[in-house]
C-alpha positions in Angstrom: 151.9 -169.3 166.6 155.0 -171.3 165.4 153.3 -174.3 163.8 155.7 -176.8 162.7 154.2 -179.7 159.8 156.5 -182.4 158.7 155.0 -185.2 155.8 156.1 -189.2 155.7 155.2 -191.8 153.1 153.8 -195.0 155.2 154.6 -197.5 152.2 152.4 -197.9 148.7 149.4 -199.1 147.8 148.0 -200.2 144.1 144.8 -200.2 143.5 142.0 -199.5 140.5 142.4 -196.5 138.4 138.6 -196.1 138.7 138.9 -196.2 142.6 140.9 -193.0 142.2 138.7 -191.3 138.9 135.4 -192.5 137.3 135.9 -194.9 134.4 139.5 -195.0 134.2 141.3 -198.4 133.1 144.4 -200.3 134.4 146.2 -200.3 138.2 147.8 -197.5 140.0 150.9 -197.2 142.9 149.7 -194.4 145.3 151.8 -193.5 148.7 150.4 -193.6 151.8 151.0 -190.0 153.4 151.0 -189.2 157.1 151.8 -185.7 158.4 153.2 -184.9 162.5 152.3 -181.2 163.3 153.8 -179.5 165.9 152.5 -177.4 168.1 153.7 -175.3 171.3 151.4 -177.4 173.0 151.3 -180.9 171.6 152.5 -182.9 169.1 150.2 -184.2 167.1 149.8 -186.4 163.8 147.1 -186.1 160.7 146.6 -189.5 159.7 148.4 -192.6 160.7 148.7 -194.5 157.7 148.9 -198.9 157.6 148.8 -201.1 160.2 152.0 -203.2 161.4 150.7 -206.2 160.9 149.7 -206.0 157.7 153.5 -205.6 157.0 153.0 -209.5 157.7 149.9 -210.1 156.0 147.9 -207.9 154.6 145.6 -210.0 153.2 145.0 -211.6 156.9 144.6 -208.0 157.9 142.4 -206.3 155.8 140.3 -209.2 155.0 140.3 -211.2 152.1 137.7 -208.7 149.8 139.9 -205.4 150.7 142.8 -207.2 150.1 141.5 -208.3 146.4 141.9 -205.1 145.3 144.7 -203.9 147.5 148.6 -204.2 146.7 150.7 -203.7 149.2 154.3 -201.8 149.4 154.7 -202.0 152.8 158.2 -203.0 154.2 159.3 -202.9 158.1 160.9 -199.5 158.8 157.8 -197.6 157.0 155.4 -197.6 159.7 154.8 -194.7 161.1 155.7 -195.0 164.8 158.8 -196.8 163.6 160.1 -193.5 160.8 159.6 -190.9 164.5 161.9 -193.3 166.5 165.4 -190.8 167.1 163.9 -188.0 165.6 163.0 -184.7 167.7 159.1 -185.8 167.6 159.6 -189.5 168.5 156.7 -191.9 168.9 156.5 -191.8 172.3 155.8 -187.6 172.4 152.7 -188.1 169.9 149.9 -186.4 171.7 146.5 -186.8 169.7 145.8 -188.7 166.2 144.1 -187.1 164.3 141.8 -189.5 161.4 141.5 -187.4 158.6 138.7 -190.8 158.1 139.1 -194.6 159.4 139.5 -196.4 156.1 142.6 -198.5 156.8 145.0 -196.8 155.4 144.7 -193.6 156.8 144.0 -194.6 160.9 145.8 -197.9 160.5 149.0 -196.7 162.7 146.6 -195.3 165.3 147.8 -198.4 168.0 151.3 -197.4 167.6 151.0 -194.4 169.6 149.0 -196.0 173.0 149.4 -192.8 174.6 147.9 -190.4 172.2 143.7 -189.5 171.9 142.7 -190.0 168.6 140.2 -187.0 167.4 137.4 -188.0 164.5 134.3 -187.3 163.4 131.3 -188.5 165.0 129.6 -189.0 161.8 132.7 -191.3 160.9 132.9 -193.3 163.7 129.3 -194.0 163.1 129.6 -194.6 159.6 132.8 -197.1 161.0 130.7 -199.0 163.0 127.7 -200.1 161.2 127.6 -204.7 160.0 129.3 -203.9 156.5 132.1 -202.1 157.7 134.6 -204.1 156.4 133.7 -204.2 153.3 134.0 -200.2 152.9 137.2 -200.4 153.9 137.0 -199.6 157.9 139.4 -202.5 159.4 137.6 -202.5 163.8 141.7 -203.4 164.6 143.0 -200.0 163.4 140.6 -197.8 165.3 139.4 -200.2 168.5 142.5 -199.6 170.6 141.0 -198.9 173.6 142.5 -195.4 173.1 140.3 -192.4 174.4 138.9 -191.1 171.7 137.5 -187.4 171.2 134.0 -187.1 168.8 133.5 -184.5 166.7 131.0 -182.3 164.2 131.9 -180.0 162.3 134.7 -177.8 162.5 137.0 -178.7 165.2 139.8 -175.5 166.3 142.0 -178.0 168.1 144.1 -176.2 170.3 141.9 -173.6 170.6 144.4 -170.8 168.4 143.0 -171.1 165.2 146.6 -172.3 163.8 145.2 -175.9 163.6 141.1 -176.5 162.2 139.5 -179.3 161.5 136.7 -178.6 158.8 134.2 -181.3 157.3 135.1 -182.5 153.3 131.9 -185.4 152.8 132.4 -187.3 149.9 134.7 -189.6 150.2 132.9 -191.0 153.4 130.6 -189.5 155.4 132.5 -188.2 158.5 135.8 -187.6 156.3 137.6 -184.3 157.4 140.0 -182.7 156.5 142.8 -180.4 158.4 144.3 -176.8 157.7 147.5 -175.7 159.1 148.7 -172.6 159.6 152.7 -173.6 159.1 155.3 -171.0 160.3 157.1 -170.8 156.6 154.7 -172.3 154.7 151.6 -169.9 155.4 148.0 -172.1 155.5 148.1 -175.8 154.2 145.5 -178.0 153.3 145.5 -181.8 153.8 143.3 -183.2 151.5 143.5 -187.2 152.1 140.2 -188.9 150.3 138.1 -185.9 149.9 141.3 -184.5 146.7 142.7 -187.9 145.3 144.6 -185.9 142.4 145.5 -182.7 141.2 144.1 -183.5 138.6 140.6 -184.6 140.6 140.8 -180.2 141.4 141.4 -179.3 138.2 139.1 -181.4 136.3 136.7 -182.0 138.8 136.7 -185.4 138.1 135.2 -187.3 141.2 136.4 -191.1 142.2 134.7 -194.2 141.0 134.0 -195.7 144.5 132.2 -192.7 146.5 130.0 -192.7 149.3 127.8 -189.5 148.1 128.9 -187.7 144.7 127.1 -184.6 145.4 129.2 -184.0 148.7 132.7 -184.8 147.3 132.2 -182.3 144.3 131.0 -180.2 147.2 133.8 -180.3 149.0 136.1 -180.0 145.6 134.1 -176.6 145.2 135.8 -175.6 148.1 139.5 -176.9 147.7 138.9 -174.4 145.2 137.8 -171.4 146.8 140.9 -172.3 149.4 143.5 -172.7 146.6 141.5 -169.4 145.2 142.5 -167.1 148.7 146.2 -168.4 148.9 146.0 -172.0 151.0 148.4 -174.3 149.3 146.6 -178.0 148.8 148.5 -181.3 149.6 146.6 -184.0 147.5 145.8 -187.2 149.5 147.4 -190.3 147.1 149.5 -188.2 144.1 152.2 -190.3 143.0 153.4 -187.1 141.0 152.3 -184.4 143.1 154.1 -186.4 146.7 157.7 -186.2 144.7 157.2 -182.6 145.2 156.4 -182.9 149.0 159.7 -182.1 151.0 159.2 -185.4 153.6 160.7 -185.3 157.0 163.4 -184.6 158.5 162.8 -181.2 156.2 159.9 -179.2 156.8 156.5 -179.0 154.1 155.8 -175.9 156.2 
């Protein structure tokens, strides 16, 4: 089965270092990654990046509380839909959006693909719809878009052939999931999203300072170590140095 994987940078955010590594001081500028998976039967986005509303007024979109901790470096043309236009898998060809979780920098672009279904863990959908969800990084306008939502529970074989699998990786949020892709040229690739921010996080088992469940997050890091030991290539969620080494579209990751 031929599966192609492409990576995109959908802007950058400057955030407190302590968000990434507990106890660390200062700030860090991190990329906002998105991916496209081209399967013979459908084309999927994994994490859609930032909302186009953040181009105009990020604070108005995410709210003053979240804006106080995030500086946006996001300009017109960096939104995922715009980057896909004119490429072989343009925005109008996206059939499915798979969200690792529903925080504003991972689900903000969902609405740019109105004909696509959205696939998310049921636990994540529930977490995003509690009363104080916006204080936890969720912005309802990002994911309450009227799209068909496929809410899954546990491991999920996206195309039914084992080539693209969602695996639950809770800790960062209650329903966080990662994507495991069997690529044509790059072997098995694990897209960690926020379950593992940095290469350093995995090497030293460093947990973030802002986290839903530290015990589950540590178990998830050990799962990534096991996948890595078995030969999988792990792509870290927001590692600025590592991300420089990742091929960007139109080049392929695998």
